[in-house]
TORTOR-253904 format. One line per field, with one value per residue: residue in three letters; x, y, z of N, C-alpha, C in turn. Coordinates in pm, 1 decimal, padded with zeros to 6 digits, m for minus. Example, Ala and Ser with C-alpha at 12.3 -4.5 7.8 and 13.67 -1.06 7.14 Angstrom:
# residues 2
residu: c(ALA	SER) $
n_X: c(01319.0	01285.0) $
n_Y: c(m00569.0	m00225.0) $
n_Z: c(00780.0	00708.0) $
ca_X: c(01230.0	01367.0) $
ca_Y: c(m00450.0	m00106.0) $
ca_Z: c(00780.0	00714.0) $
c_X: c(01320.0	01290.0) $
c_Y: c(m00330.0	00003.0) $
c_Z: c(00780.0	00787.0) $
//
This chain:
# residues 72
residu: c(MET	CYS	PHE	SER	THR	LEU	GLY	LYS	GLN	ASP	TYR	LYS	LYS	THR	ARG	PRO	MET	LEU	ARG	ALA	THR	ARG	LEU	LYS	ALA	GLU	ALA	LYS	LYS	THR	ALA	LEU	GLY	VAL	LYS	GLU	VAL	ALA	LEU	VAL	LEU	ALA	ALA	ILE	LEU	VAL	PHE	LEU	LEU	ALA	PHE	TYR	ALA	PHE	PHE	TYR	LEU	ASN	ILE	SER	ASN	GLU	VAL	ASP	LEU	ASP	LEU	ASP	PRO	ASP	GLU	ASN) $
n_X: c(00064.4	00043.4	00069.1	m00011.2	00157.5	m00049.8	m00242.1	m00117.1	m00130.1	m00416.2	m00517.7	m00416.5	m00554.9	m00804.9	m01177.0	m01361.1	m01156.6	m01086.2	m01339.4	m01360.6	m01166.6	m01234.7	m01503.3	m01371.4	m01246.0	m01455.4	m01570.5	m01388.1	m01385.8	m01665.7	m01680.6	m01722.5	m01475.0	m01267.1	m01187.5	m01402.6	m01623.3	m01523.7	m01531.6	m01783.7	m01912.9	m01781.8	m01892.4	m02143.5	m02146.7	m02048.7	m02249.0	m02432.5	m02327.8	m02321.7	m02590.0	m02682.0	m02552.0	m02652.5	m02928.8	m02879.6	m02742.9	m02941.1	m03139.0	m03024.3	m02991.3	m03259.8	m03285.7	m03138.2	m03263.6	m03506.6	m03429.6	m03365.1	m03267.5	m03378.4	m03592.8	m03947.0) $
n_Y: c(m00132.1	00230.2	00519.5	00845.2	01135.4	01291.6	01096.7	00892.1	01004.6	01097.6	00828.0	00739.9	00864.9	00883.3	00809.2	01032.5	01226.7	01296.0	01380.0	01608.5	01777.3	01799.9	01963.3	02167.2	02315.5	02334.6	02538.3	02753.3	02796.3	02932.3	03113.8	03467.3	03694.6	03957.4	04167.6	04155.7	04221.7	04481.6	04619.5	04596.7	04773.4	04983.8	05083.6	05122.5	05330.6	05521.7	05555.4	05646.7	05892.9	06027.7	06038.0	06205.4	06435.0	06490.7	06577.7	06774.6	06957.8	07018.7	07129.5	07323.0	07486.3	07547.7	07712.3	07936.1	08068.8	08120.0	08346.7	08539.8	08881.0	09013.5	08936.8	09020.8) $
n_Z: c(m00015.3	m00056.1	00077.1	00089.1	00282.2	00447.5	00421.5	00569.7	00847.1	00869.4	00859.4	01110.5	01285.9	01521.2	01491.2	01594.3	01603.9	01330.6	01254.4	01421.4	01336.1	01063.8	01123.1	01201.6	01016.1	00832.8	00978.8	00984.8	00700.4	00675.5	00883.1	00920.8	00875.7	01033.1	00842.1	00627.5	00782.0	00872.0	00607.5	00527.8	00738.1	00684.0	00416.2	00484.9	00666.2	00469.5	00305.3	00504.9	00554.7	00299.4	00262.1	00483.4	00408.3	00126.4	00231.4	00425.1	00284.6	00086.1	00264.4	00363.5	00138.5	00077.9	00317.0	00258.9	00051.6	00169.8	00266.2	00137.9	00060.7	m00155.6	m00238.3	m00271.0) $
ca_X: c(00003.5	00102.5	m00017.7	00074.4	00171.5	m00178.6	m00294.0	m00093.5	m00174.4	m00531.2	m00513.6	m00368.4	m00644.9	m00946.2	m01300.8	m01377.4	m01054.1	m01108.8	m01465.5	m01366.2	m01072.7	m01356.8	m01587.9	m01330.6	m01220.7	m01565.8	m01614.3	m01305.3	m01440.1	m01777.1	m01668.8	m01695.9	m01349.9	m01271.6	m01179.7	m01546.0	m01712.2	m01498.0	m01598.5	m01949.4	m01953.6	m01737.2	m01975.5	m02258.6	m02099.8	m02013.3	m02368.0	m02513.8	m02298.3	m02363.5	m02744.1	m02714.3	m02491.3	m02743.2	m03018.4	m02806.3	m02728.4	m03084.4	m03195.8	m02933.2	m03011.7	m03384.0	m03288.8	m03091.4	m03353.8	m03621.3	m03362.1	m03291.1	m03347.5	m03405.6	m03714.3	m04053.5) $
ca_Y: c(00019.3	00338.2	00633.7	00990.3	01165.1	01305.3	00951.3	00844.7	01090.1	01054.9	00714.0	00722.5	00950.1	00832.3	00884.2	01144.7	01339.7	01328.2	01451.5	01742.9	01836.7	01836.0	02064.5	02265.4	02352.0	02410.5	02651.3	02830.6	02874.4	03002.5	03245.5	03615.6	03762.5	04098.5	04239.2	04145.7	04311.6	04634.9	04639.3	04632.7	04896.1	05137.4	05091.5	05140.1	05459.6	05618.6	05560.5	05717.8	06051.1	06034.9	06057.2	06325.1	06533.4	06519.9	06624.9	06886.8	07074.3	07050.6	07199.9	07462.2	07556.5	07621.6	07837.3	08055.5	08100.5	08196.1	08475.4	08608.1	08995.8	09084.7	08910.0	09141.4) $
ca_Z: c(m00009.3	m00088.1	00124.3	00121.7	00413.5	00477.8	00418.3	00685.2	00925.6	00871.8	00914.1	01238.5	01374.0	01529.8	01390.4	01661.1	01582.7	01182.8	01248.0	01466.0	01224.0	00952.9	01163.0	01247.1	00881.8	00795.4	01065.9	00948.1	00566.5	00694.5	00963.1	00872.0	00905.2	01070.0	00709.8	00582.0	00881.6	00844.1	00486.3	00530.5	00858.8	00627.3	00312.0	00570.9	00706.1	00379.9	00267.8	00569.6	00537.3	00170.4	00260.5	00547.5	00325.4	00055.0	00310.3	00503.1	00177.9	00041.2	00336.0	00395.2	00040.8	00121.9	00431.5	00200.9	m00028.4	00238.7	00360.6	00024.8	00088.5	m00294.9	m00255.0	m00228.4) $
c_X: c(00094.8	00020.6	00059.1	00080.1	00046.4	m00242.3	m00275.2	m00123.8	m00279.6	m00564.9	m00482.6	m00458.2	m00764.5	m01079.2	m01328.5	m01288.5	m01080.9	m01247.8	m01473.7	m01256.5	m01137.5	m01402.7	m01504.8	m01252.8	m01343.6	m01612.0	m01528.3	m01363.9	m01577.3	m01782.5	m01661.4	m01542.3	m01368.8	m01268.4	m01330.3	m01635.3	m01672.7	m01543.2	m01685.2	m01997.3	m01913.1	m01812.6	m02127.6	m02259.5	m02103.5	m02176.3	m02451.7	m02457.8	m02311.3	m02529.0	m02741.4	m02665.2	m02583.5	m02845.8	m02972.3	m02791.2	m02869.5	m03150.7	m03152.2	m02966.4	m03144.8	m03397.0	m03255.3	m03193.7	m03462.0	m03562.9	m03327.8	m03361.8	m03401.2	m03551.9	m03857.0	m04168.8) $
c_Y: c(00143.1	00454.2	00787.3	01024.5	01208.2	01191.5	00888.8	00886.5	01073.4	00941.3	00665.0	00805.0	00884.8	00879.3	01011.9	01258.7	01374.6	01409.8	01594.8	01822.1	01893.3	01963.6	02199.1	02355.4	02399.0	02529.2	02776.7	02907.3	02941.1	03100.4	03377.0	03633.7	03914.1	04232.6	04241.5	04240.9	04426.8	04672.4	04700.2	04764.0	05006.5	05143.0	05148.5	05335.5	05564.1	05642.3	05658.4	05880.2	06082.7	06143.4	06172.2	06413.5	06558.4	06580.5	06763.6	06989.2	07131.6	07123.4	07359.0	07550.8	07622.0	07716.4	07949.6	08121.8	08180.6	08332.7	08583.8	08745.3	09098.9	09044.5	09006.8	09047.4) $
c_Z: c(00001.3	m00049.2	00131.5	00263.1	00478.3	00490.3	00530.6	00812.3	00966.0	00914.6	01060.4	01366.0	01383.8	01446.9	01469.2	01642.0	01422.5	01189.1	01314.3	01378.2	01104.8	00995.1	01184.0	01117.9	00805.8	00846.9	01014.3	00797.9	00595.4	00771.0	00875.9	00934.6	00932.3	00949.6	00639.8	00668.7	00873.9	00731.3	00469.1	00660.1	00756.4	00506.0	00401.4	00603.0	00609.2	00292.4	00348.7	00575.3	00386.8	00206.5	00366.7	00486.6	00238.1	00146.7	00359.3	00377.5	00121.5	00120.1	00366.2	00259.6	00023.5	00219.8	00353.4	00135.9	00038.9	00302.5	00259.5	00022.0	m00021.9	m00330.4	m00194.7	m00196.2) $
//
């Protein structure tokens, strides 16, 4: 029989050890990383700032028009 190094290591492990290793690898694949969470939070923050800036500029322009002294 010819086993690879990985095969020899897995062959020596018991069934619960193999299951634990597999579950650990699956959890690592599906877990959200810090980088992904930071990117999502940054995108939400940029969206909220743009939304706020749009309405702030819109309201400040309306106030300026109401205070126009040339208006009769």
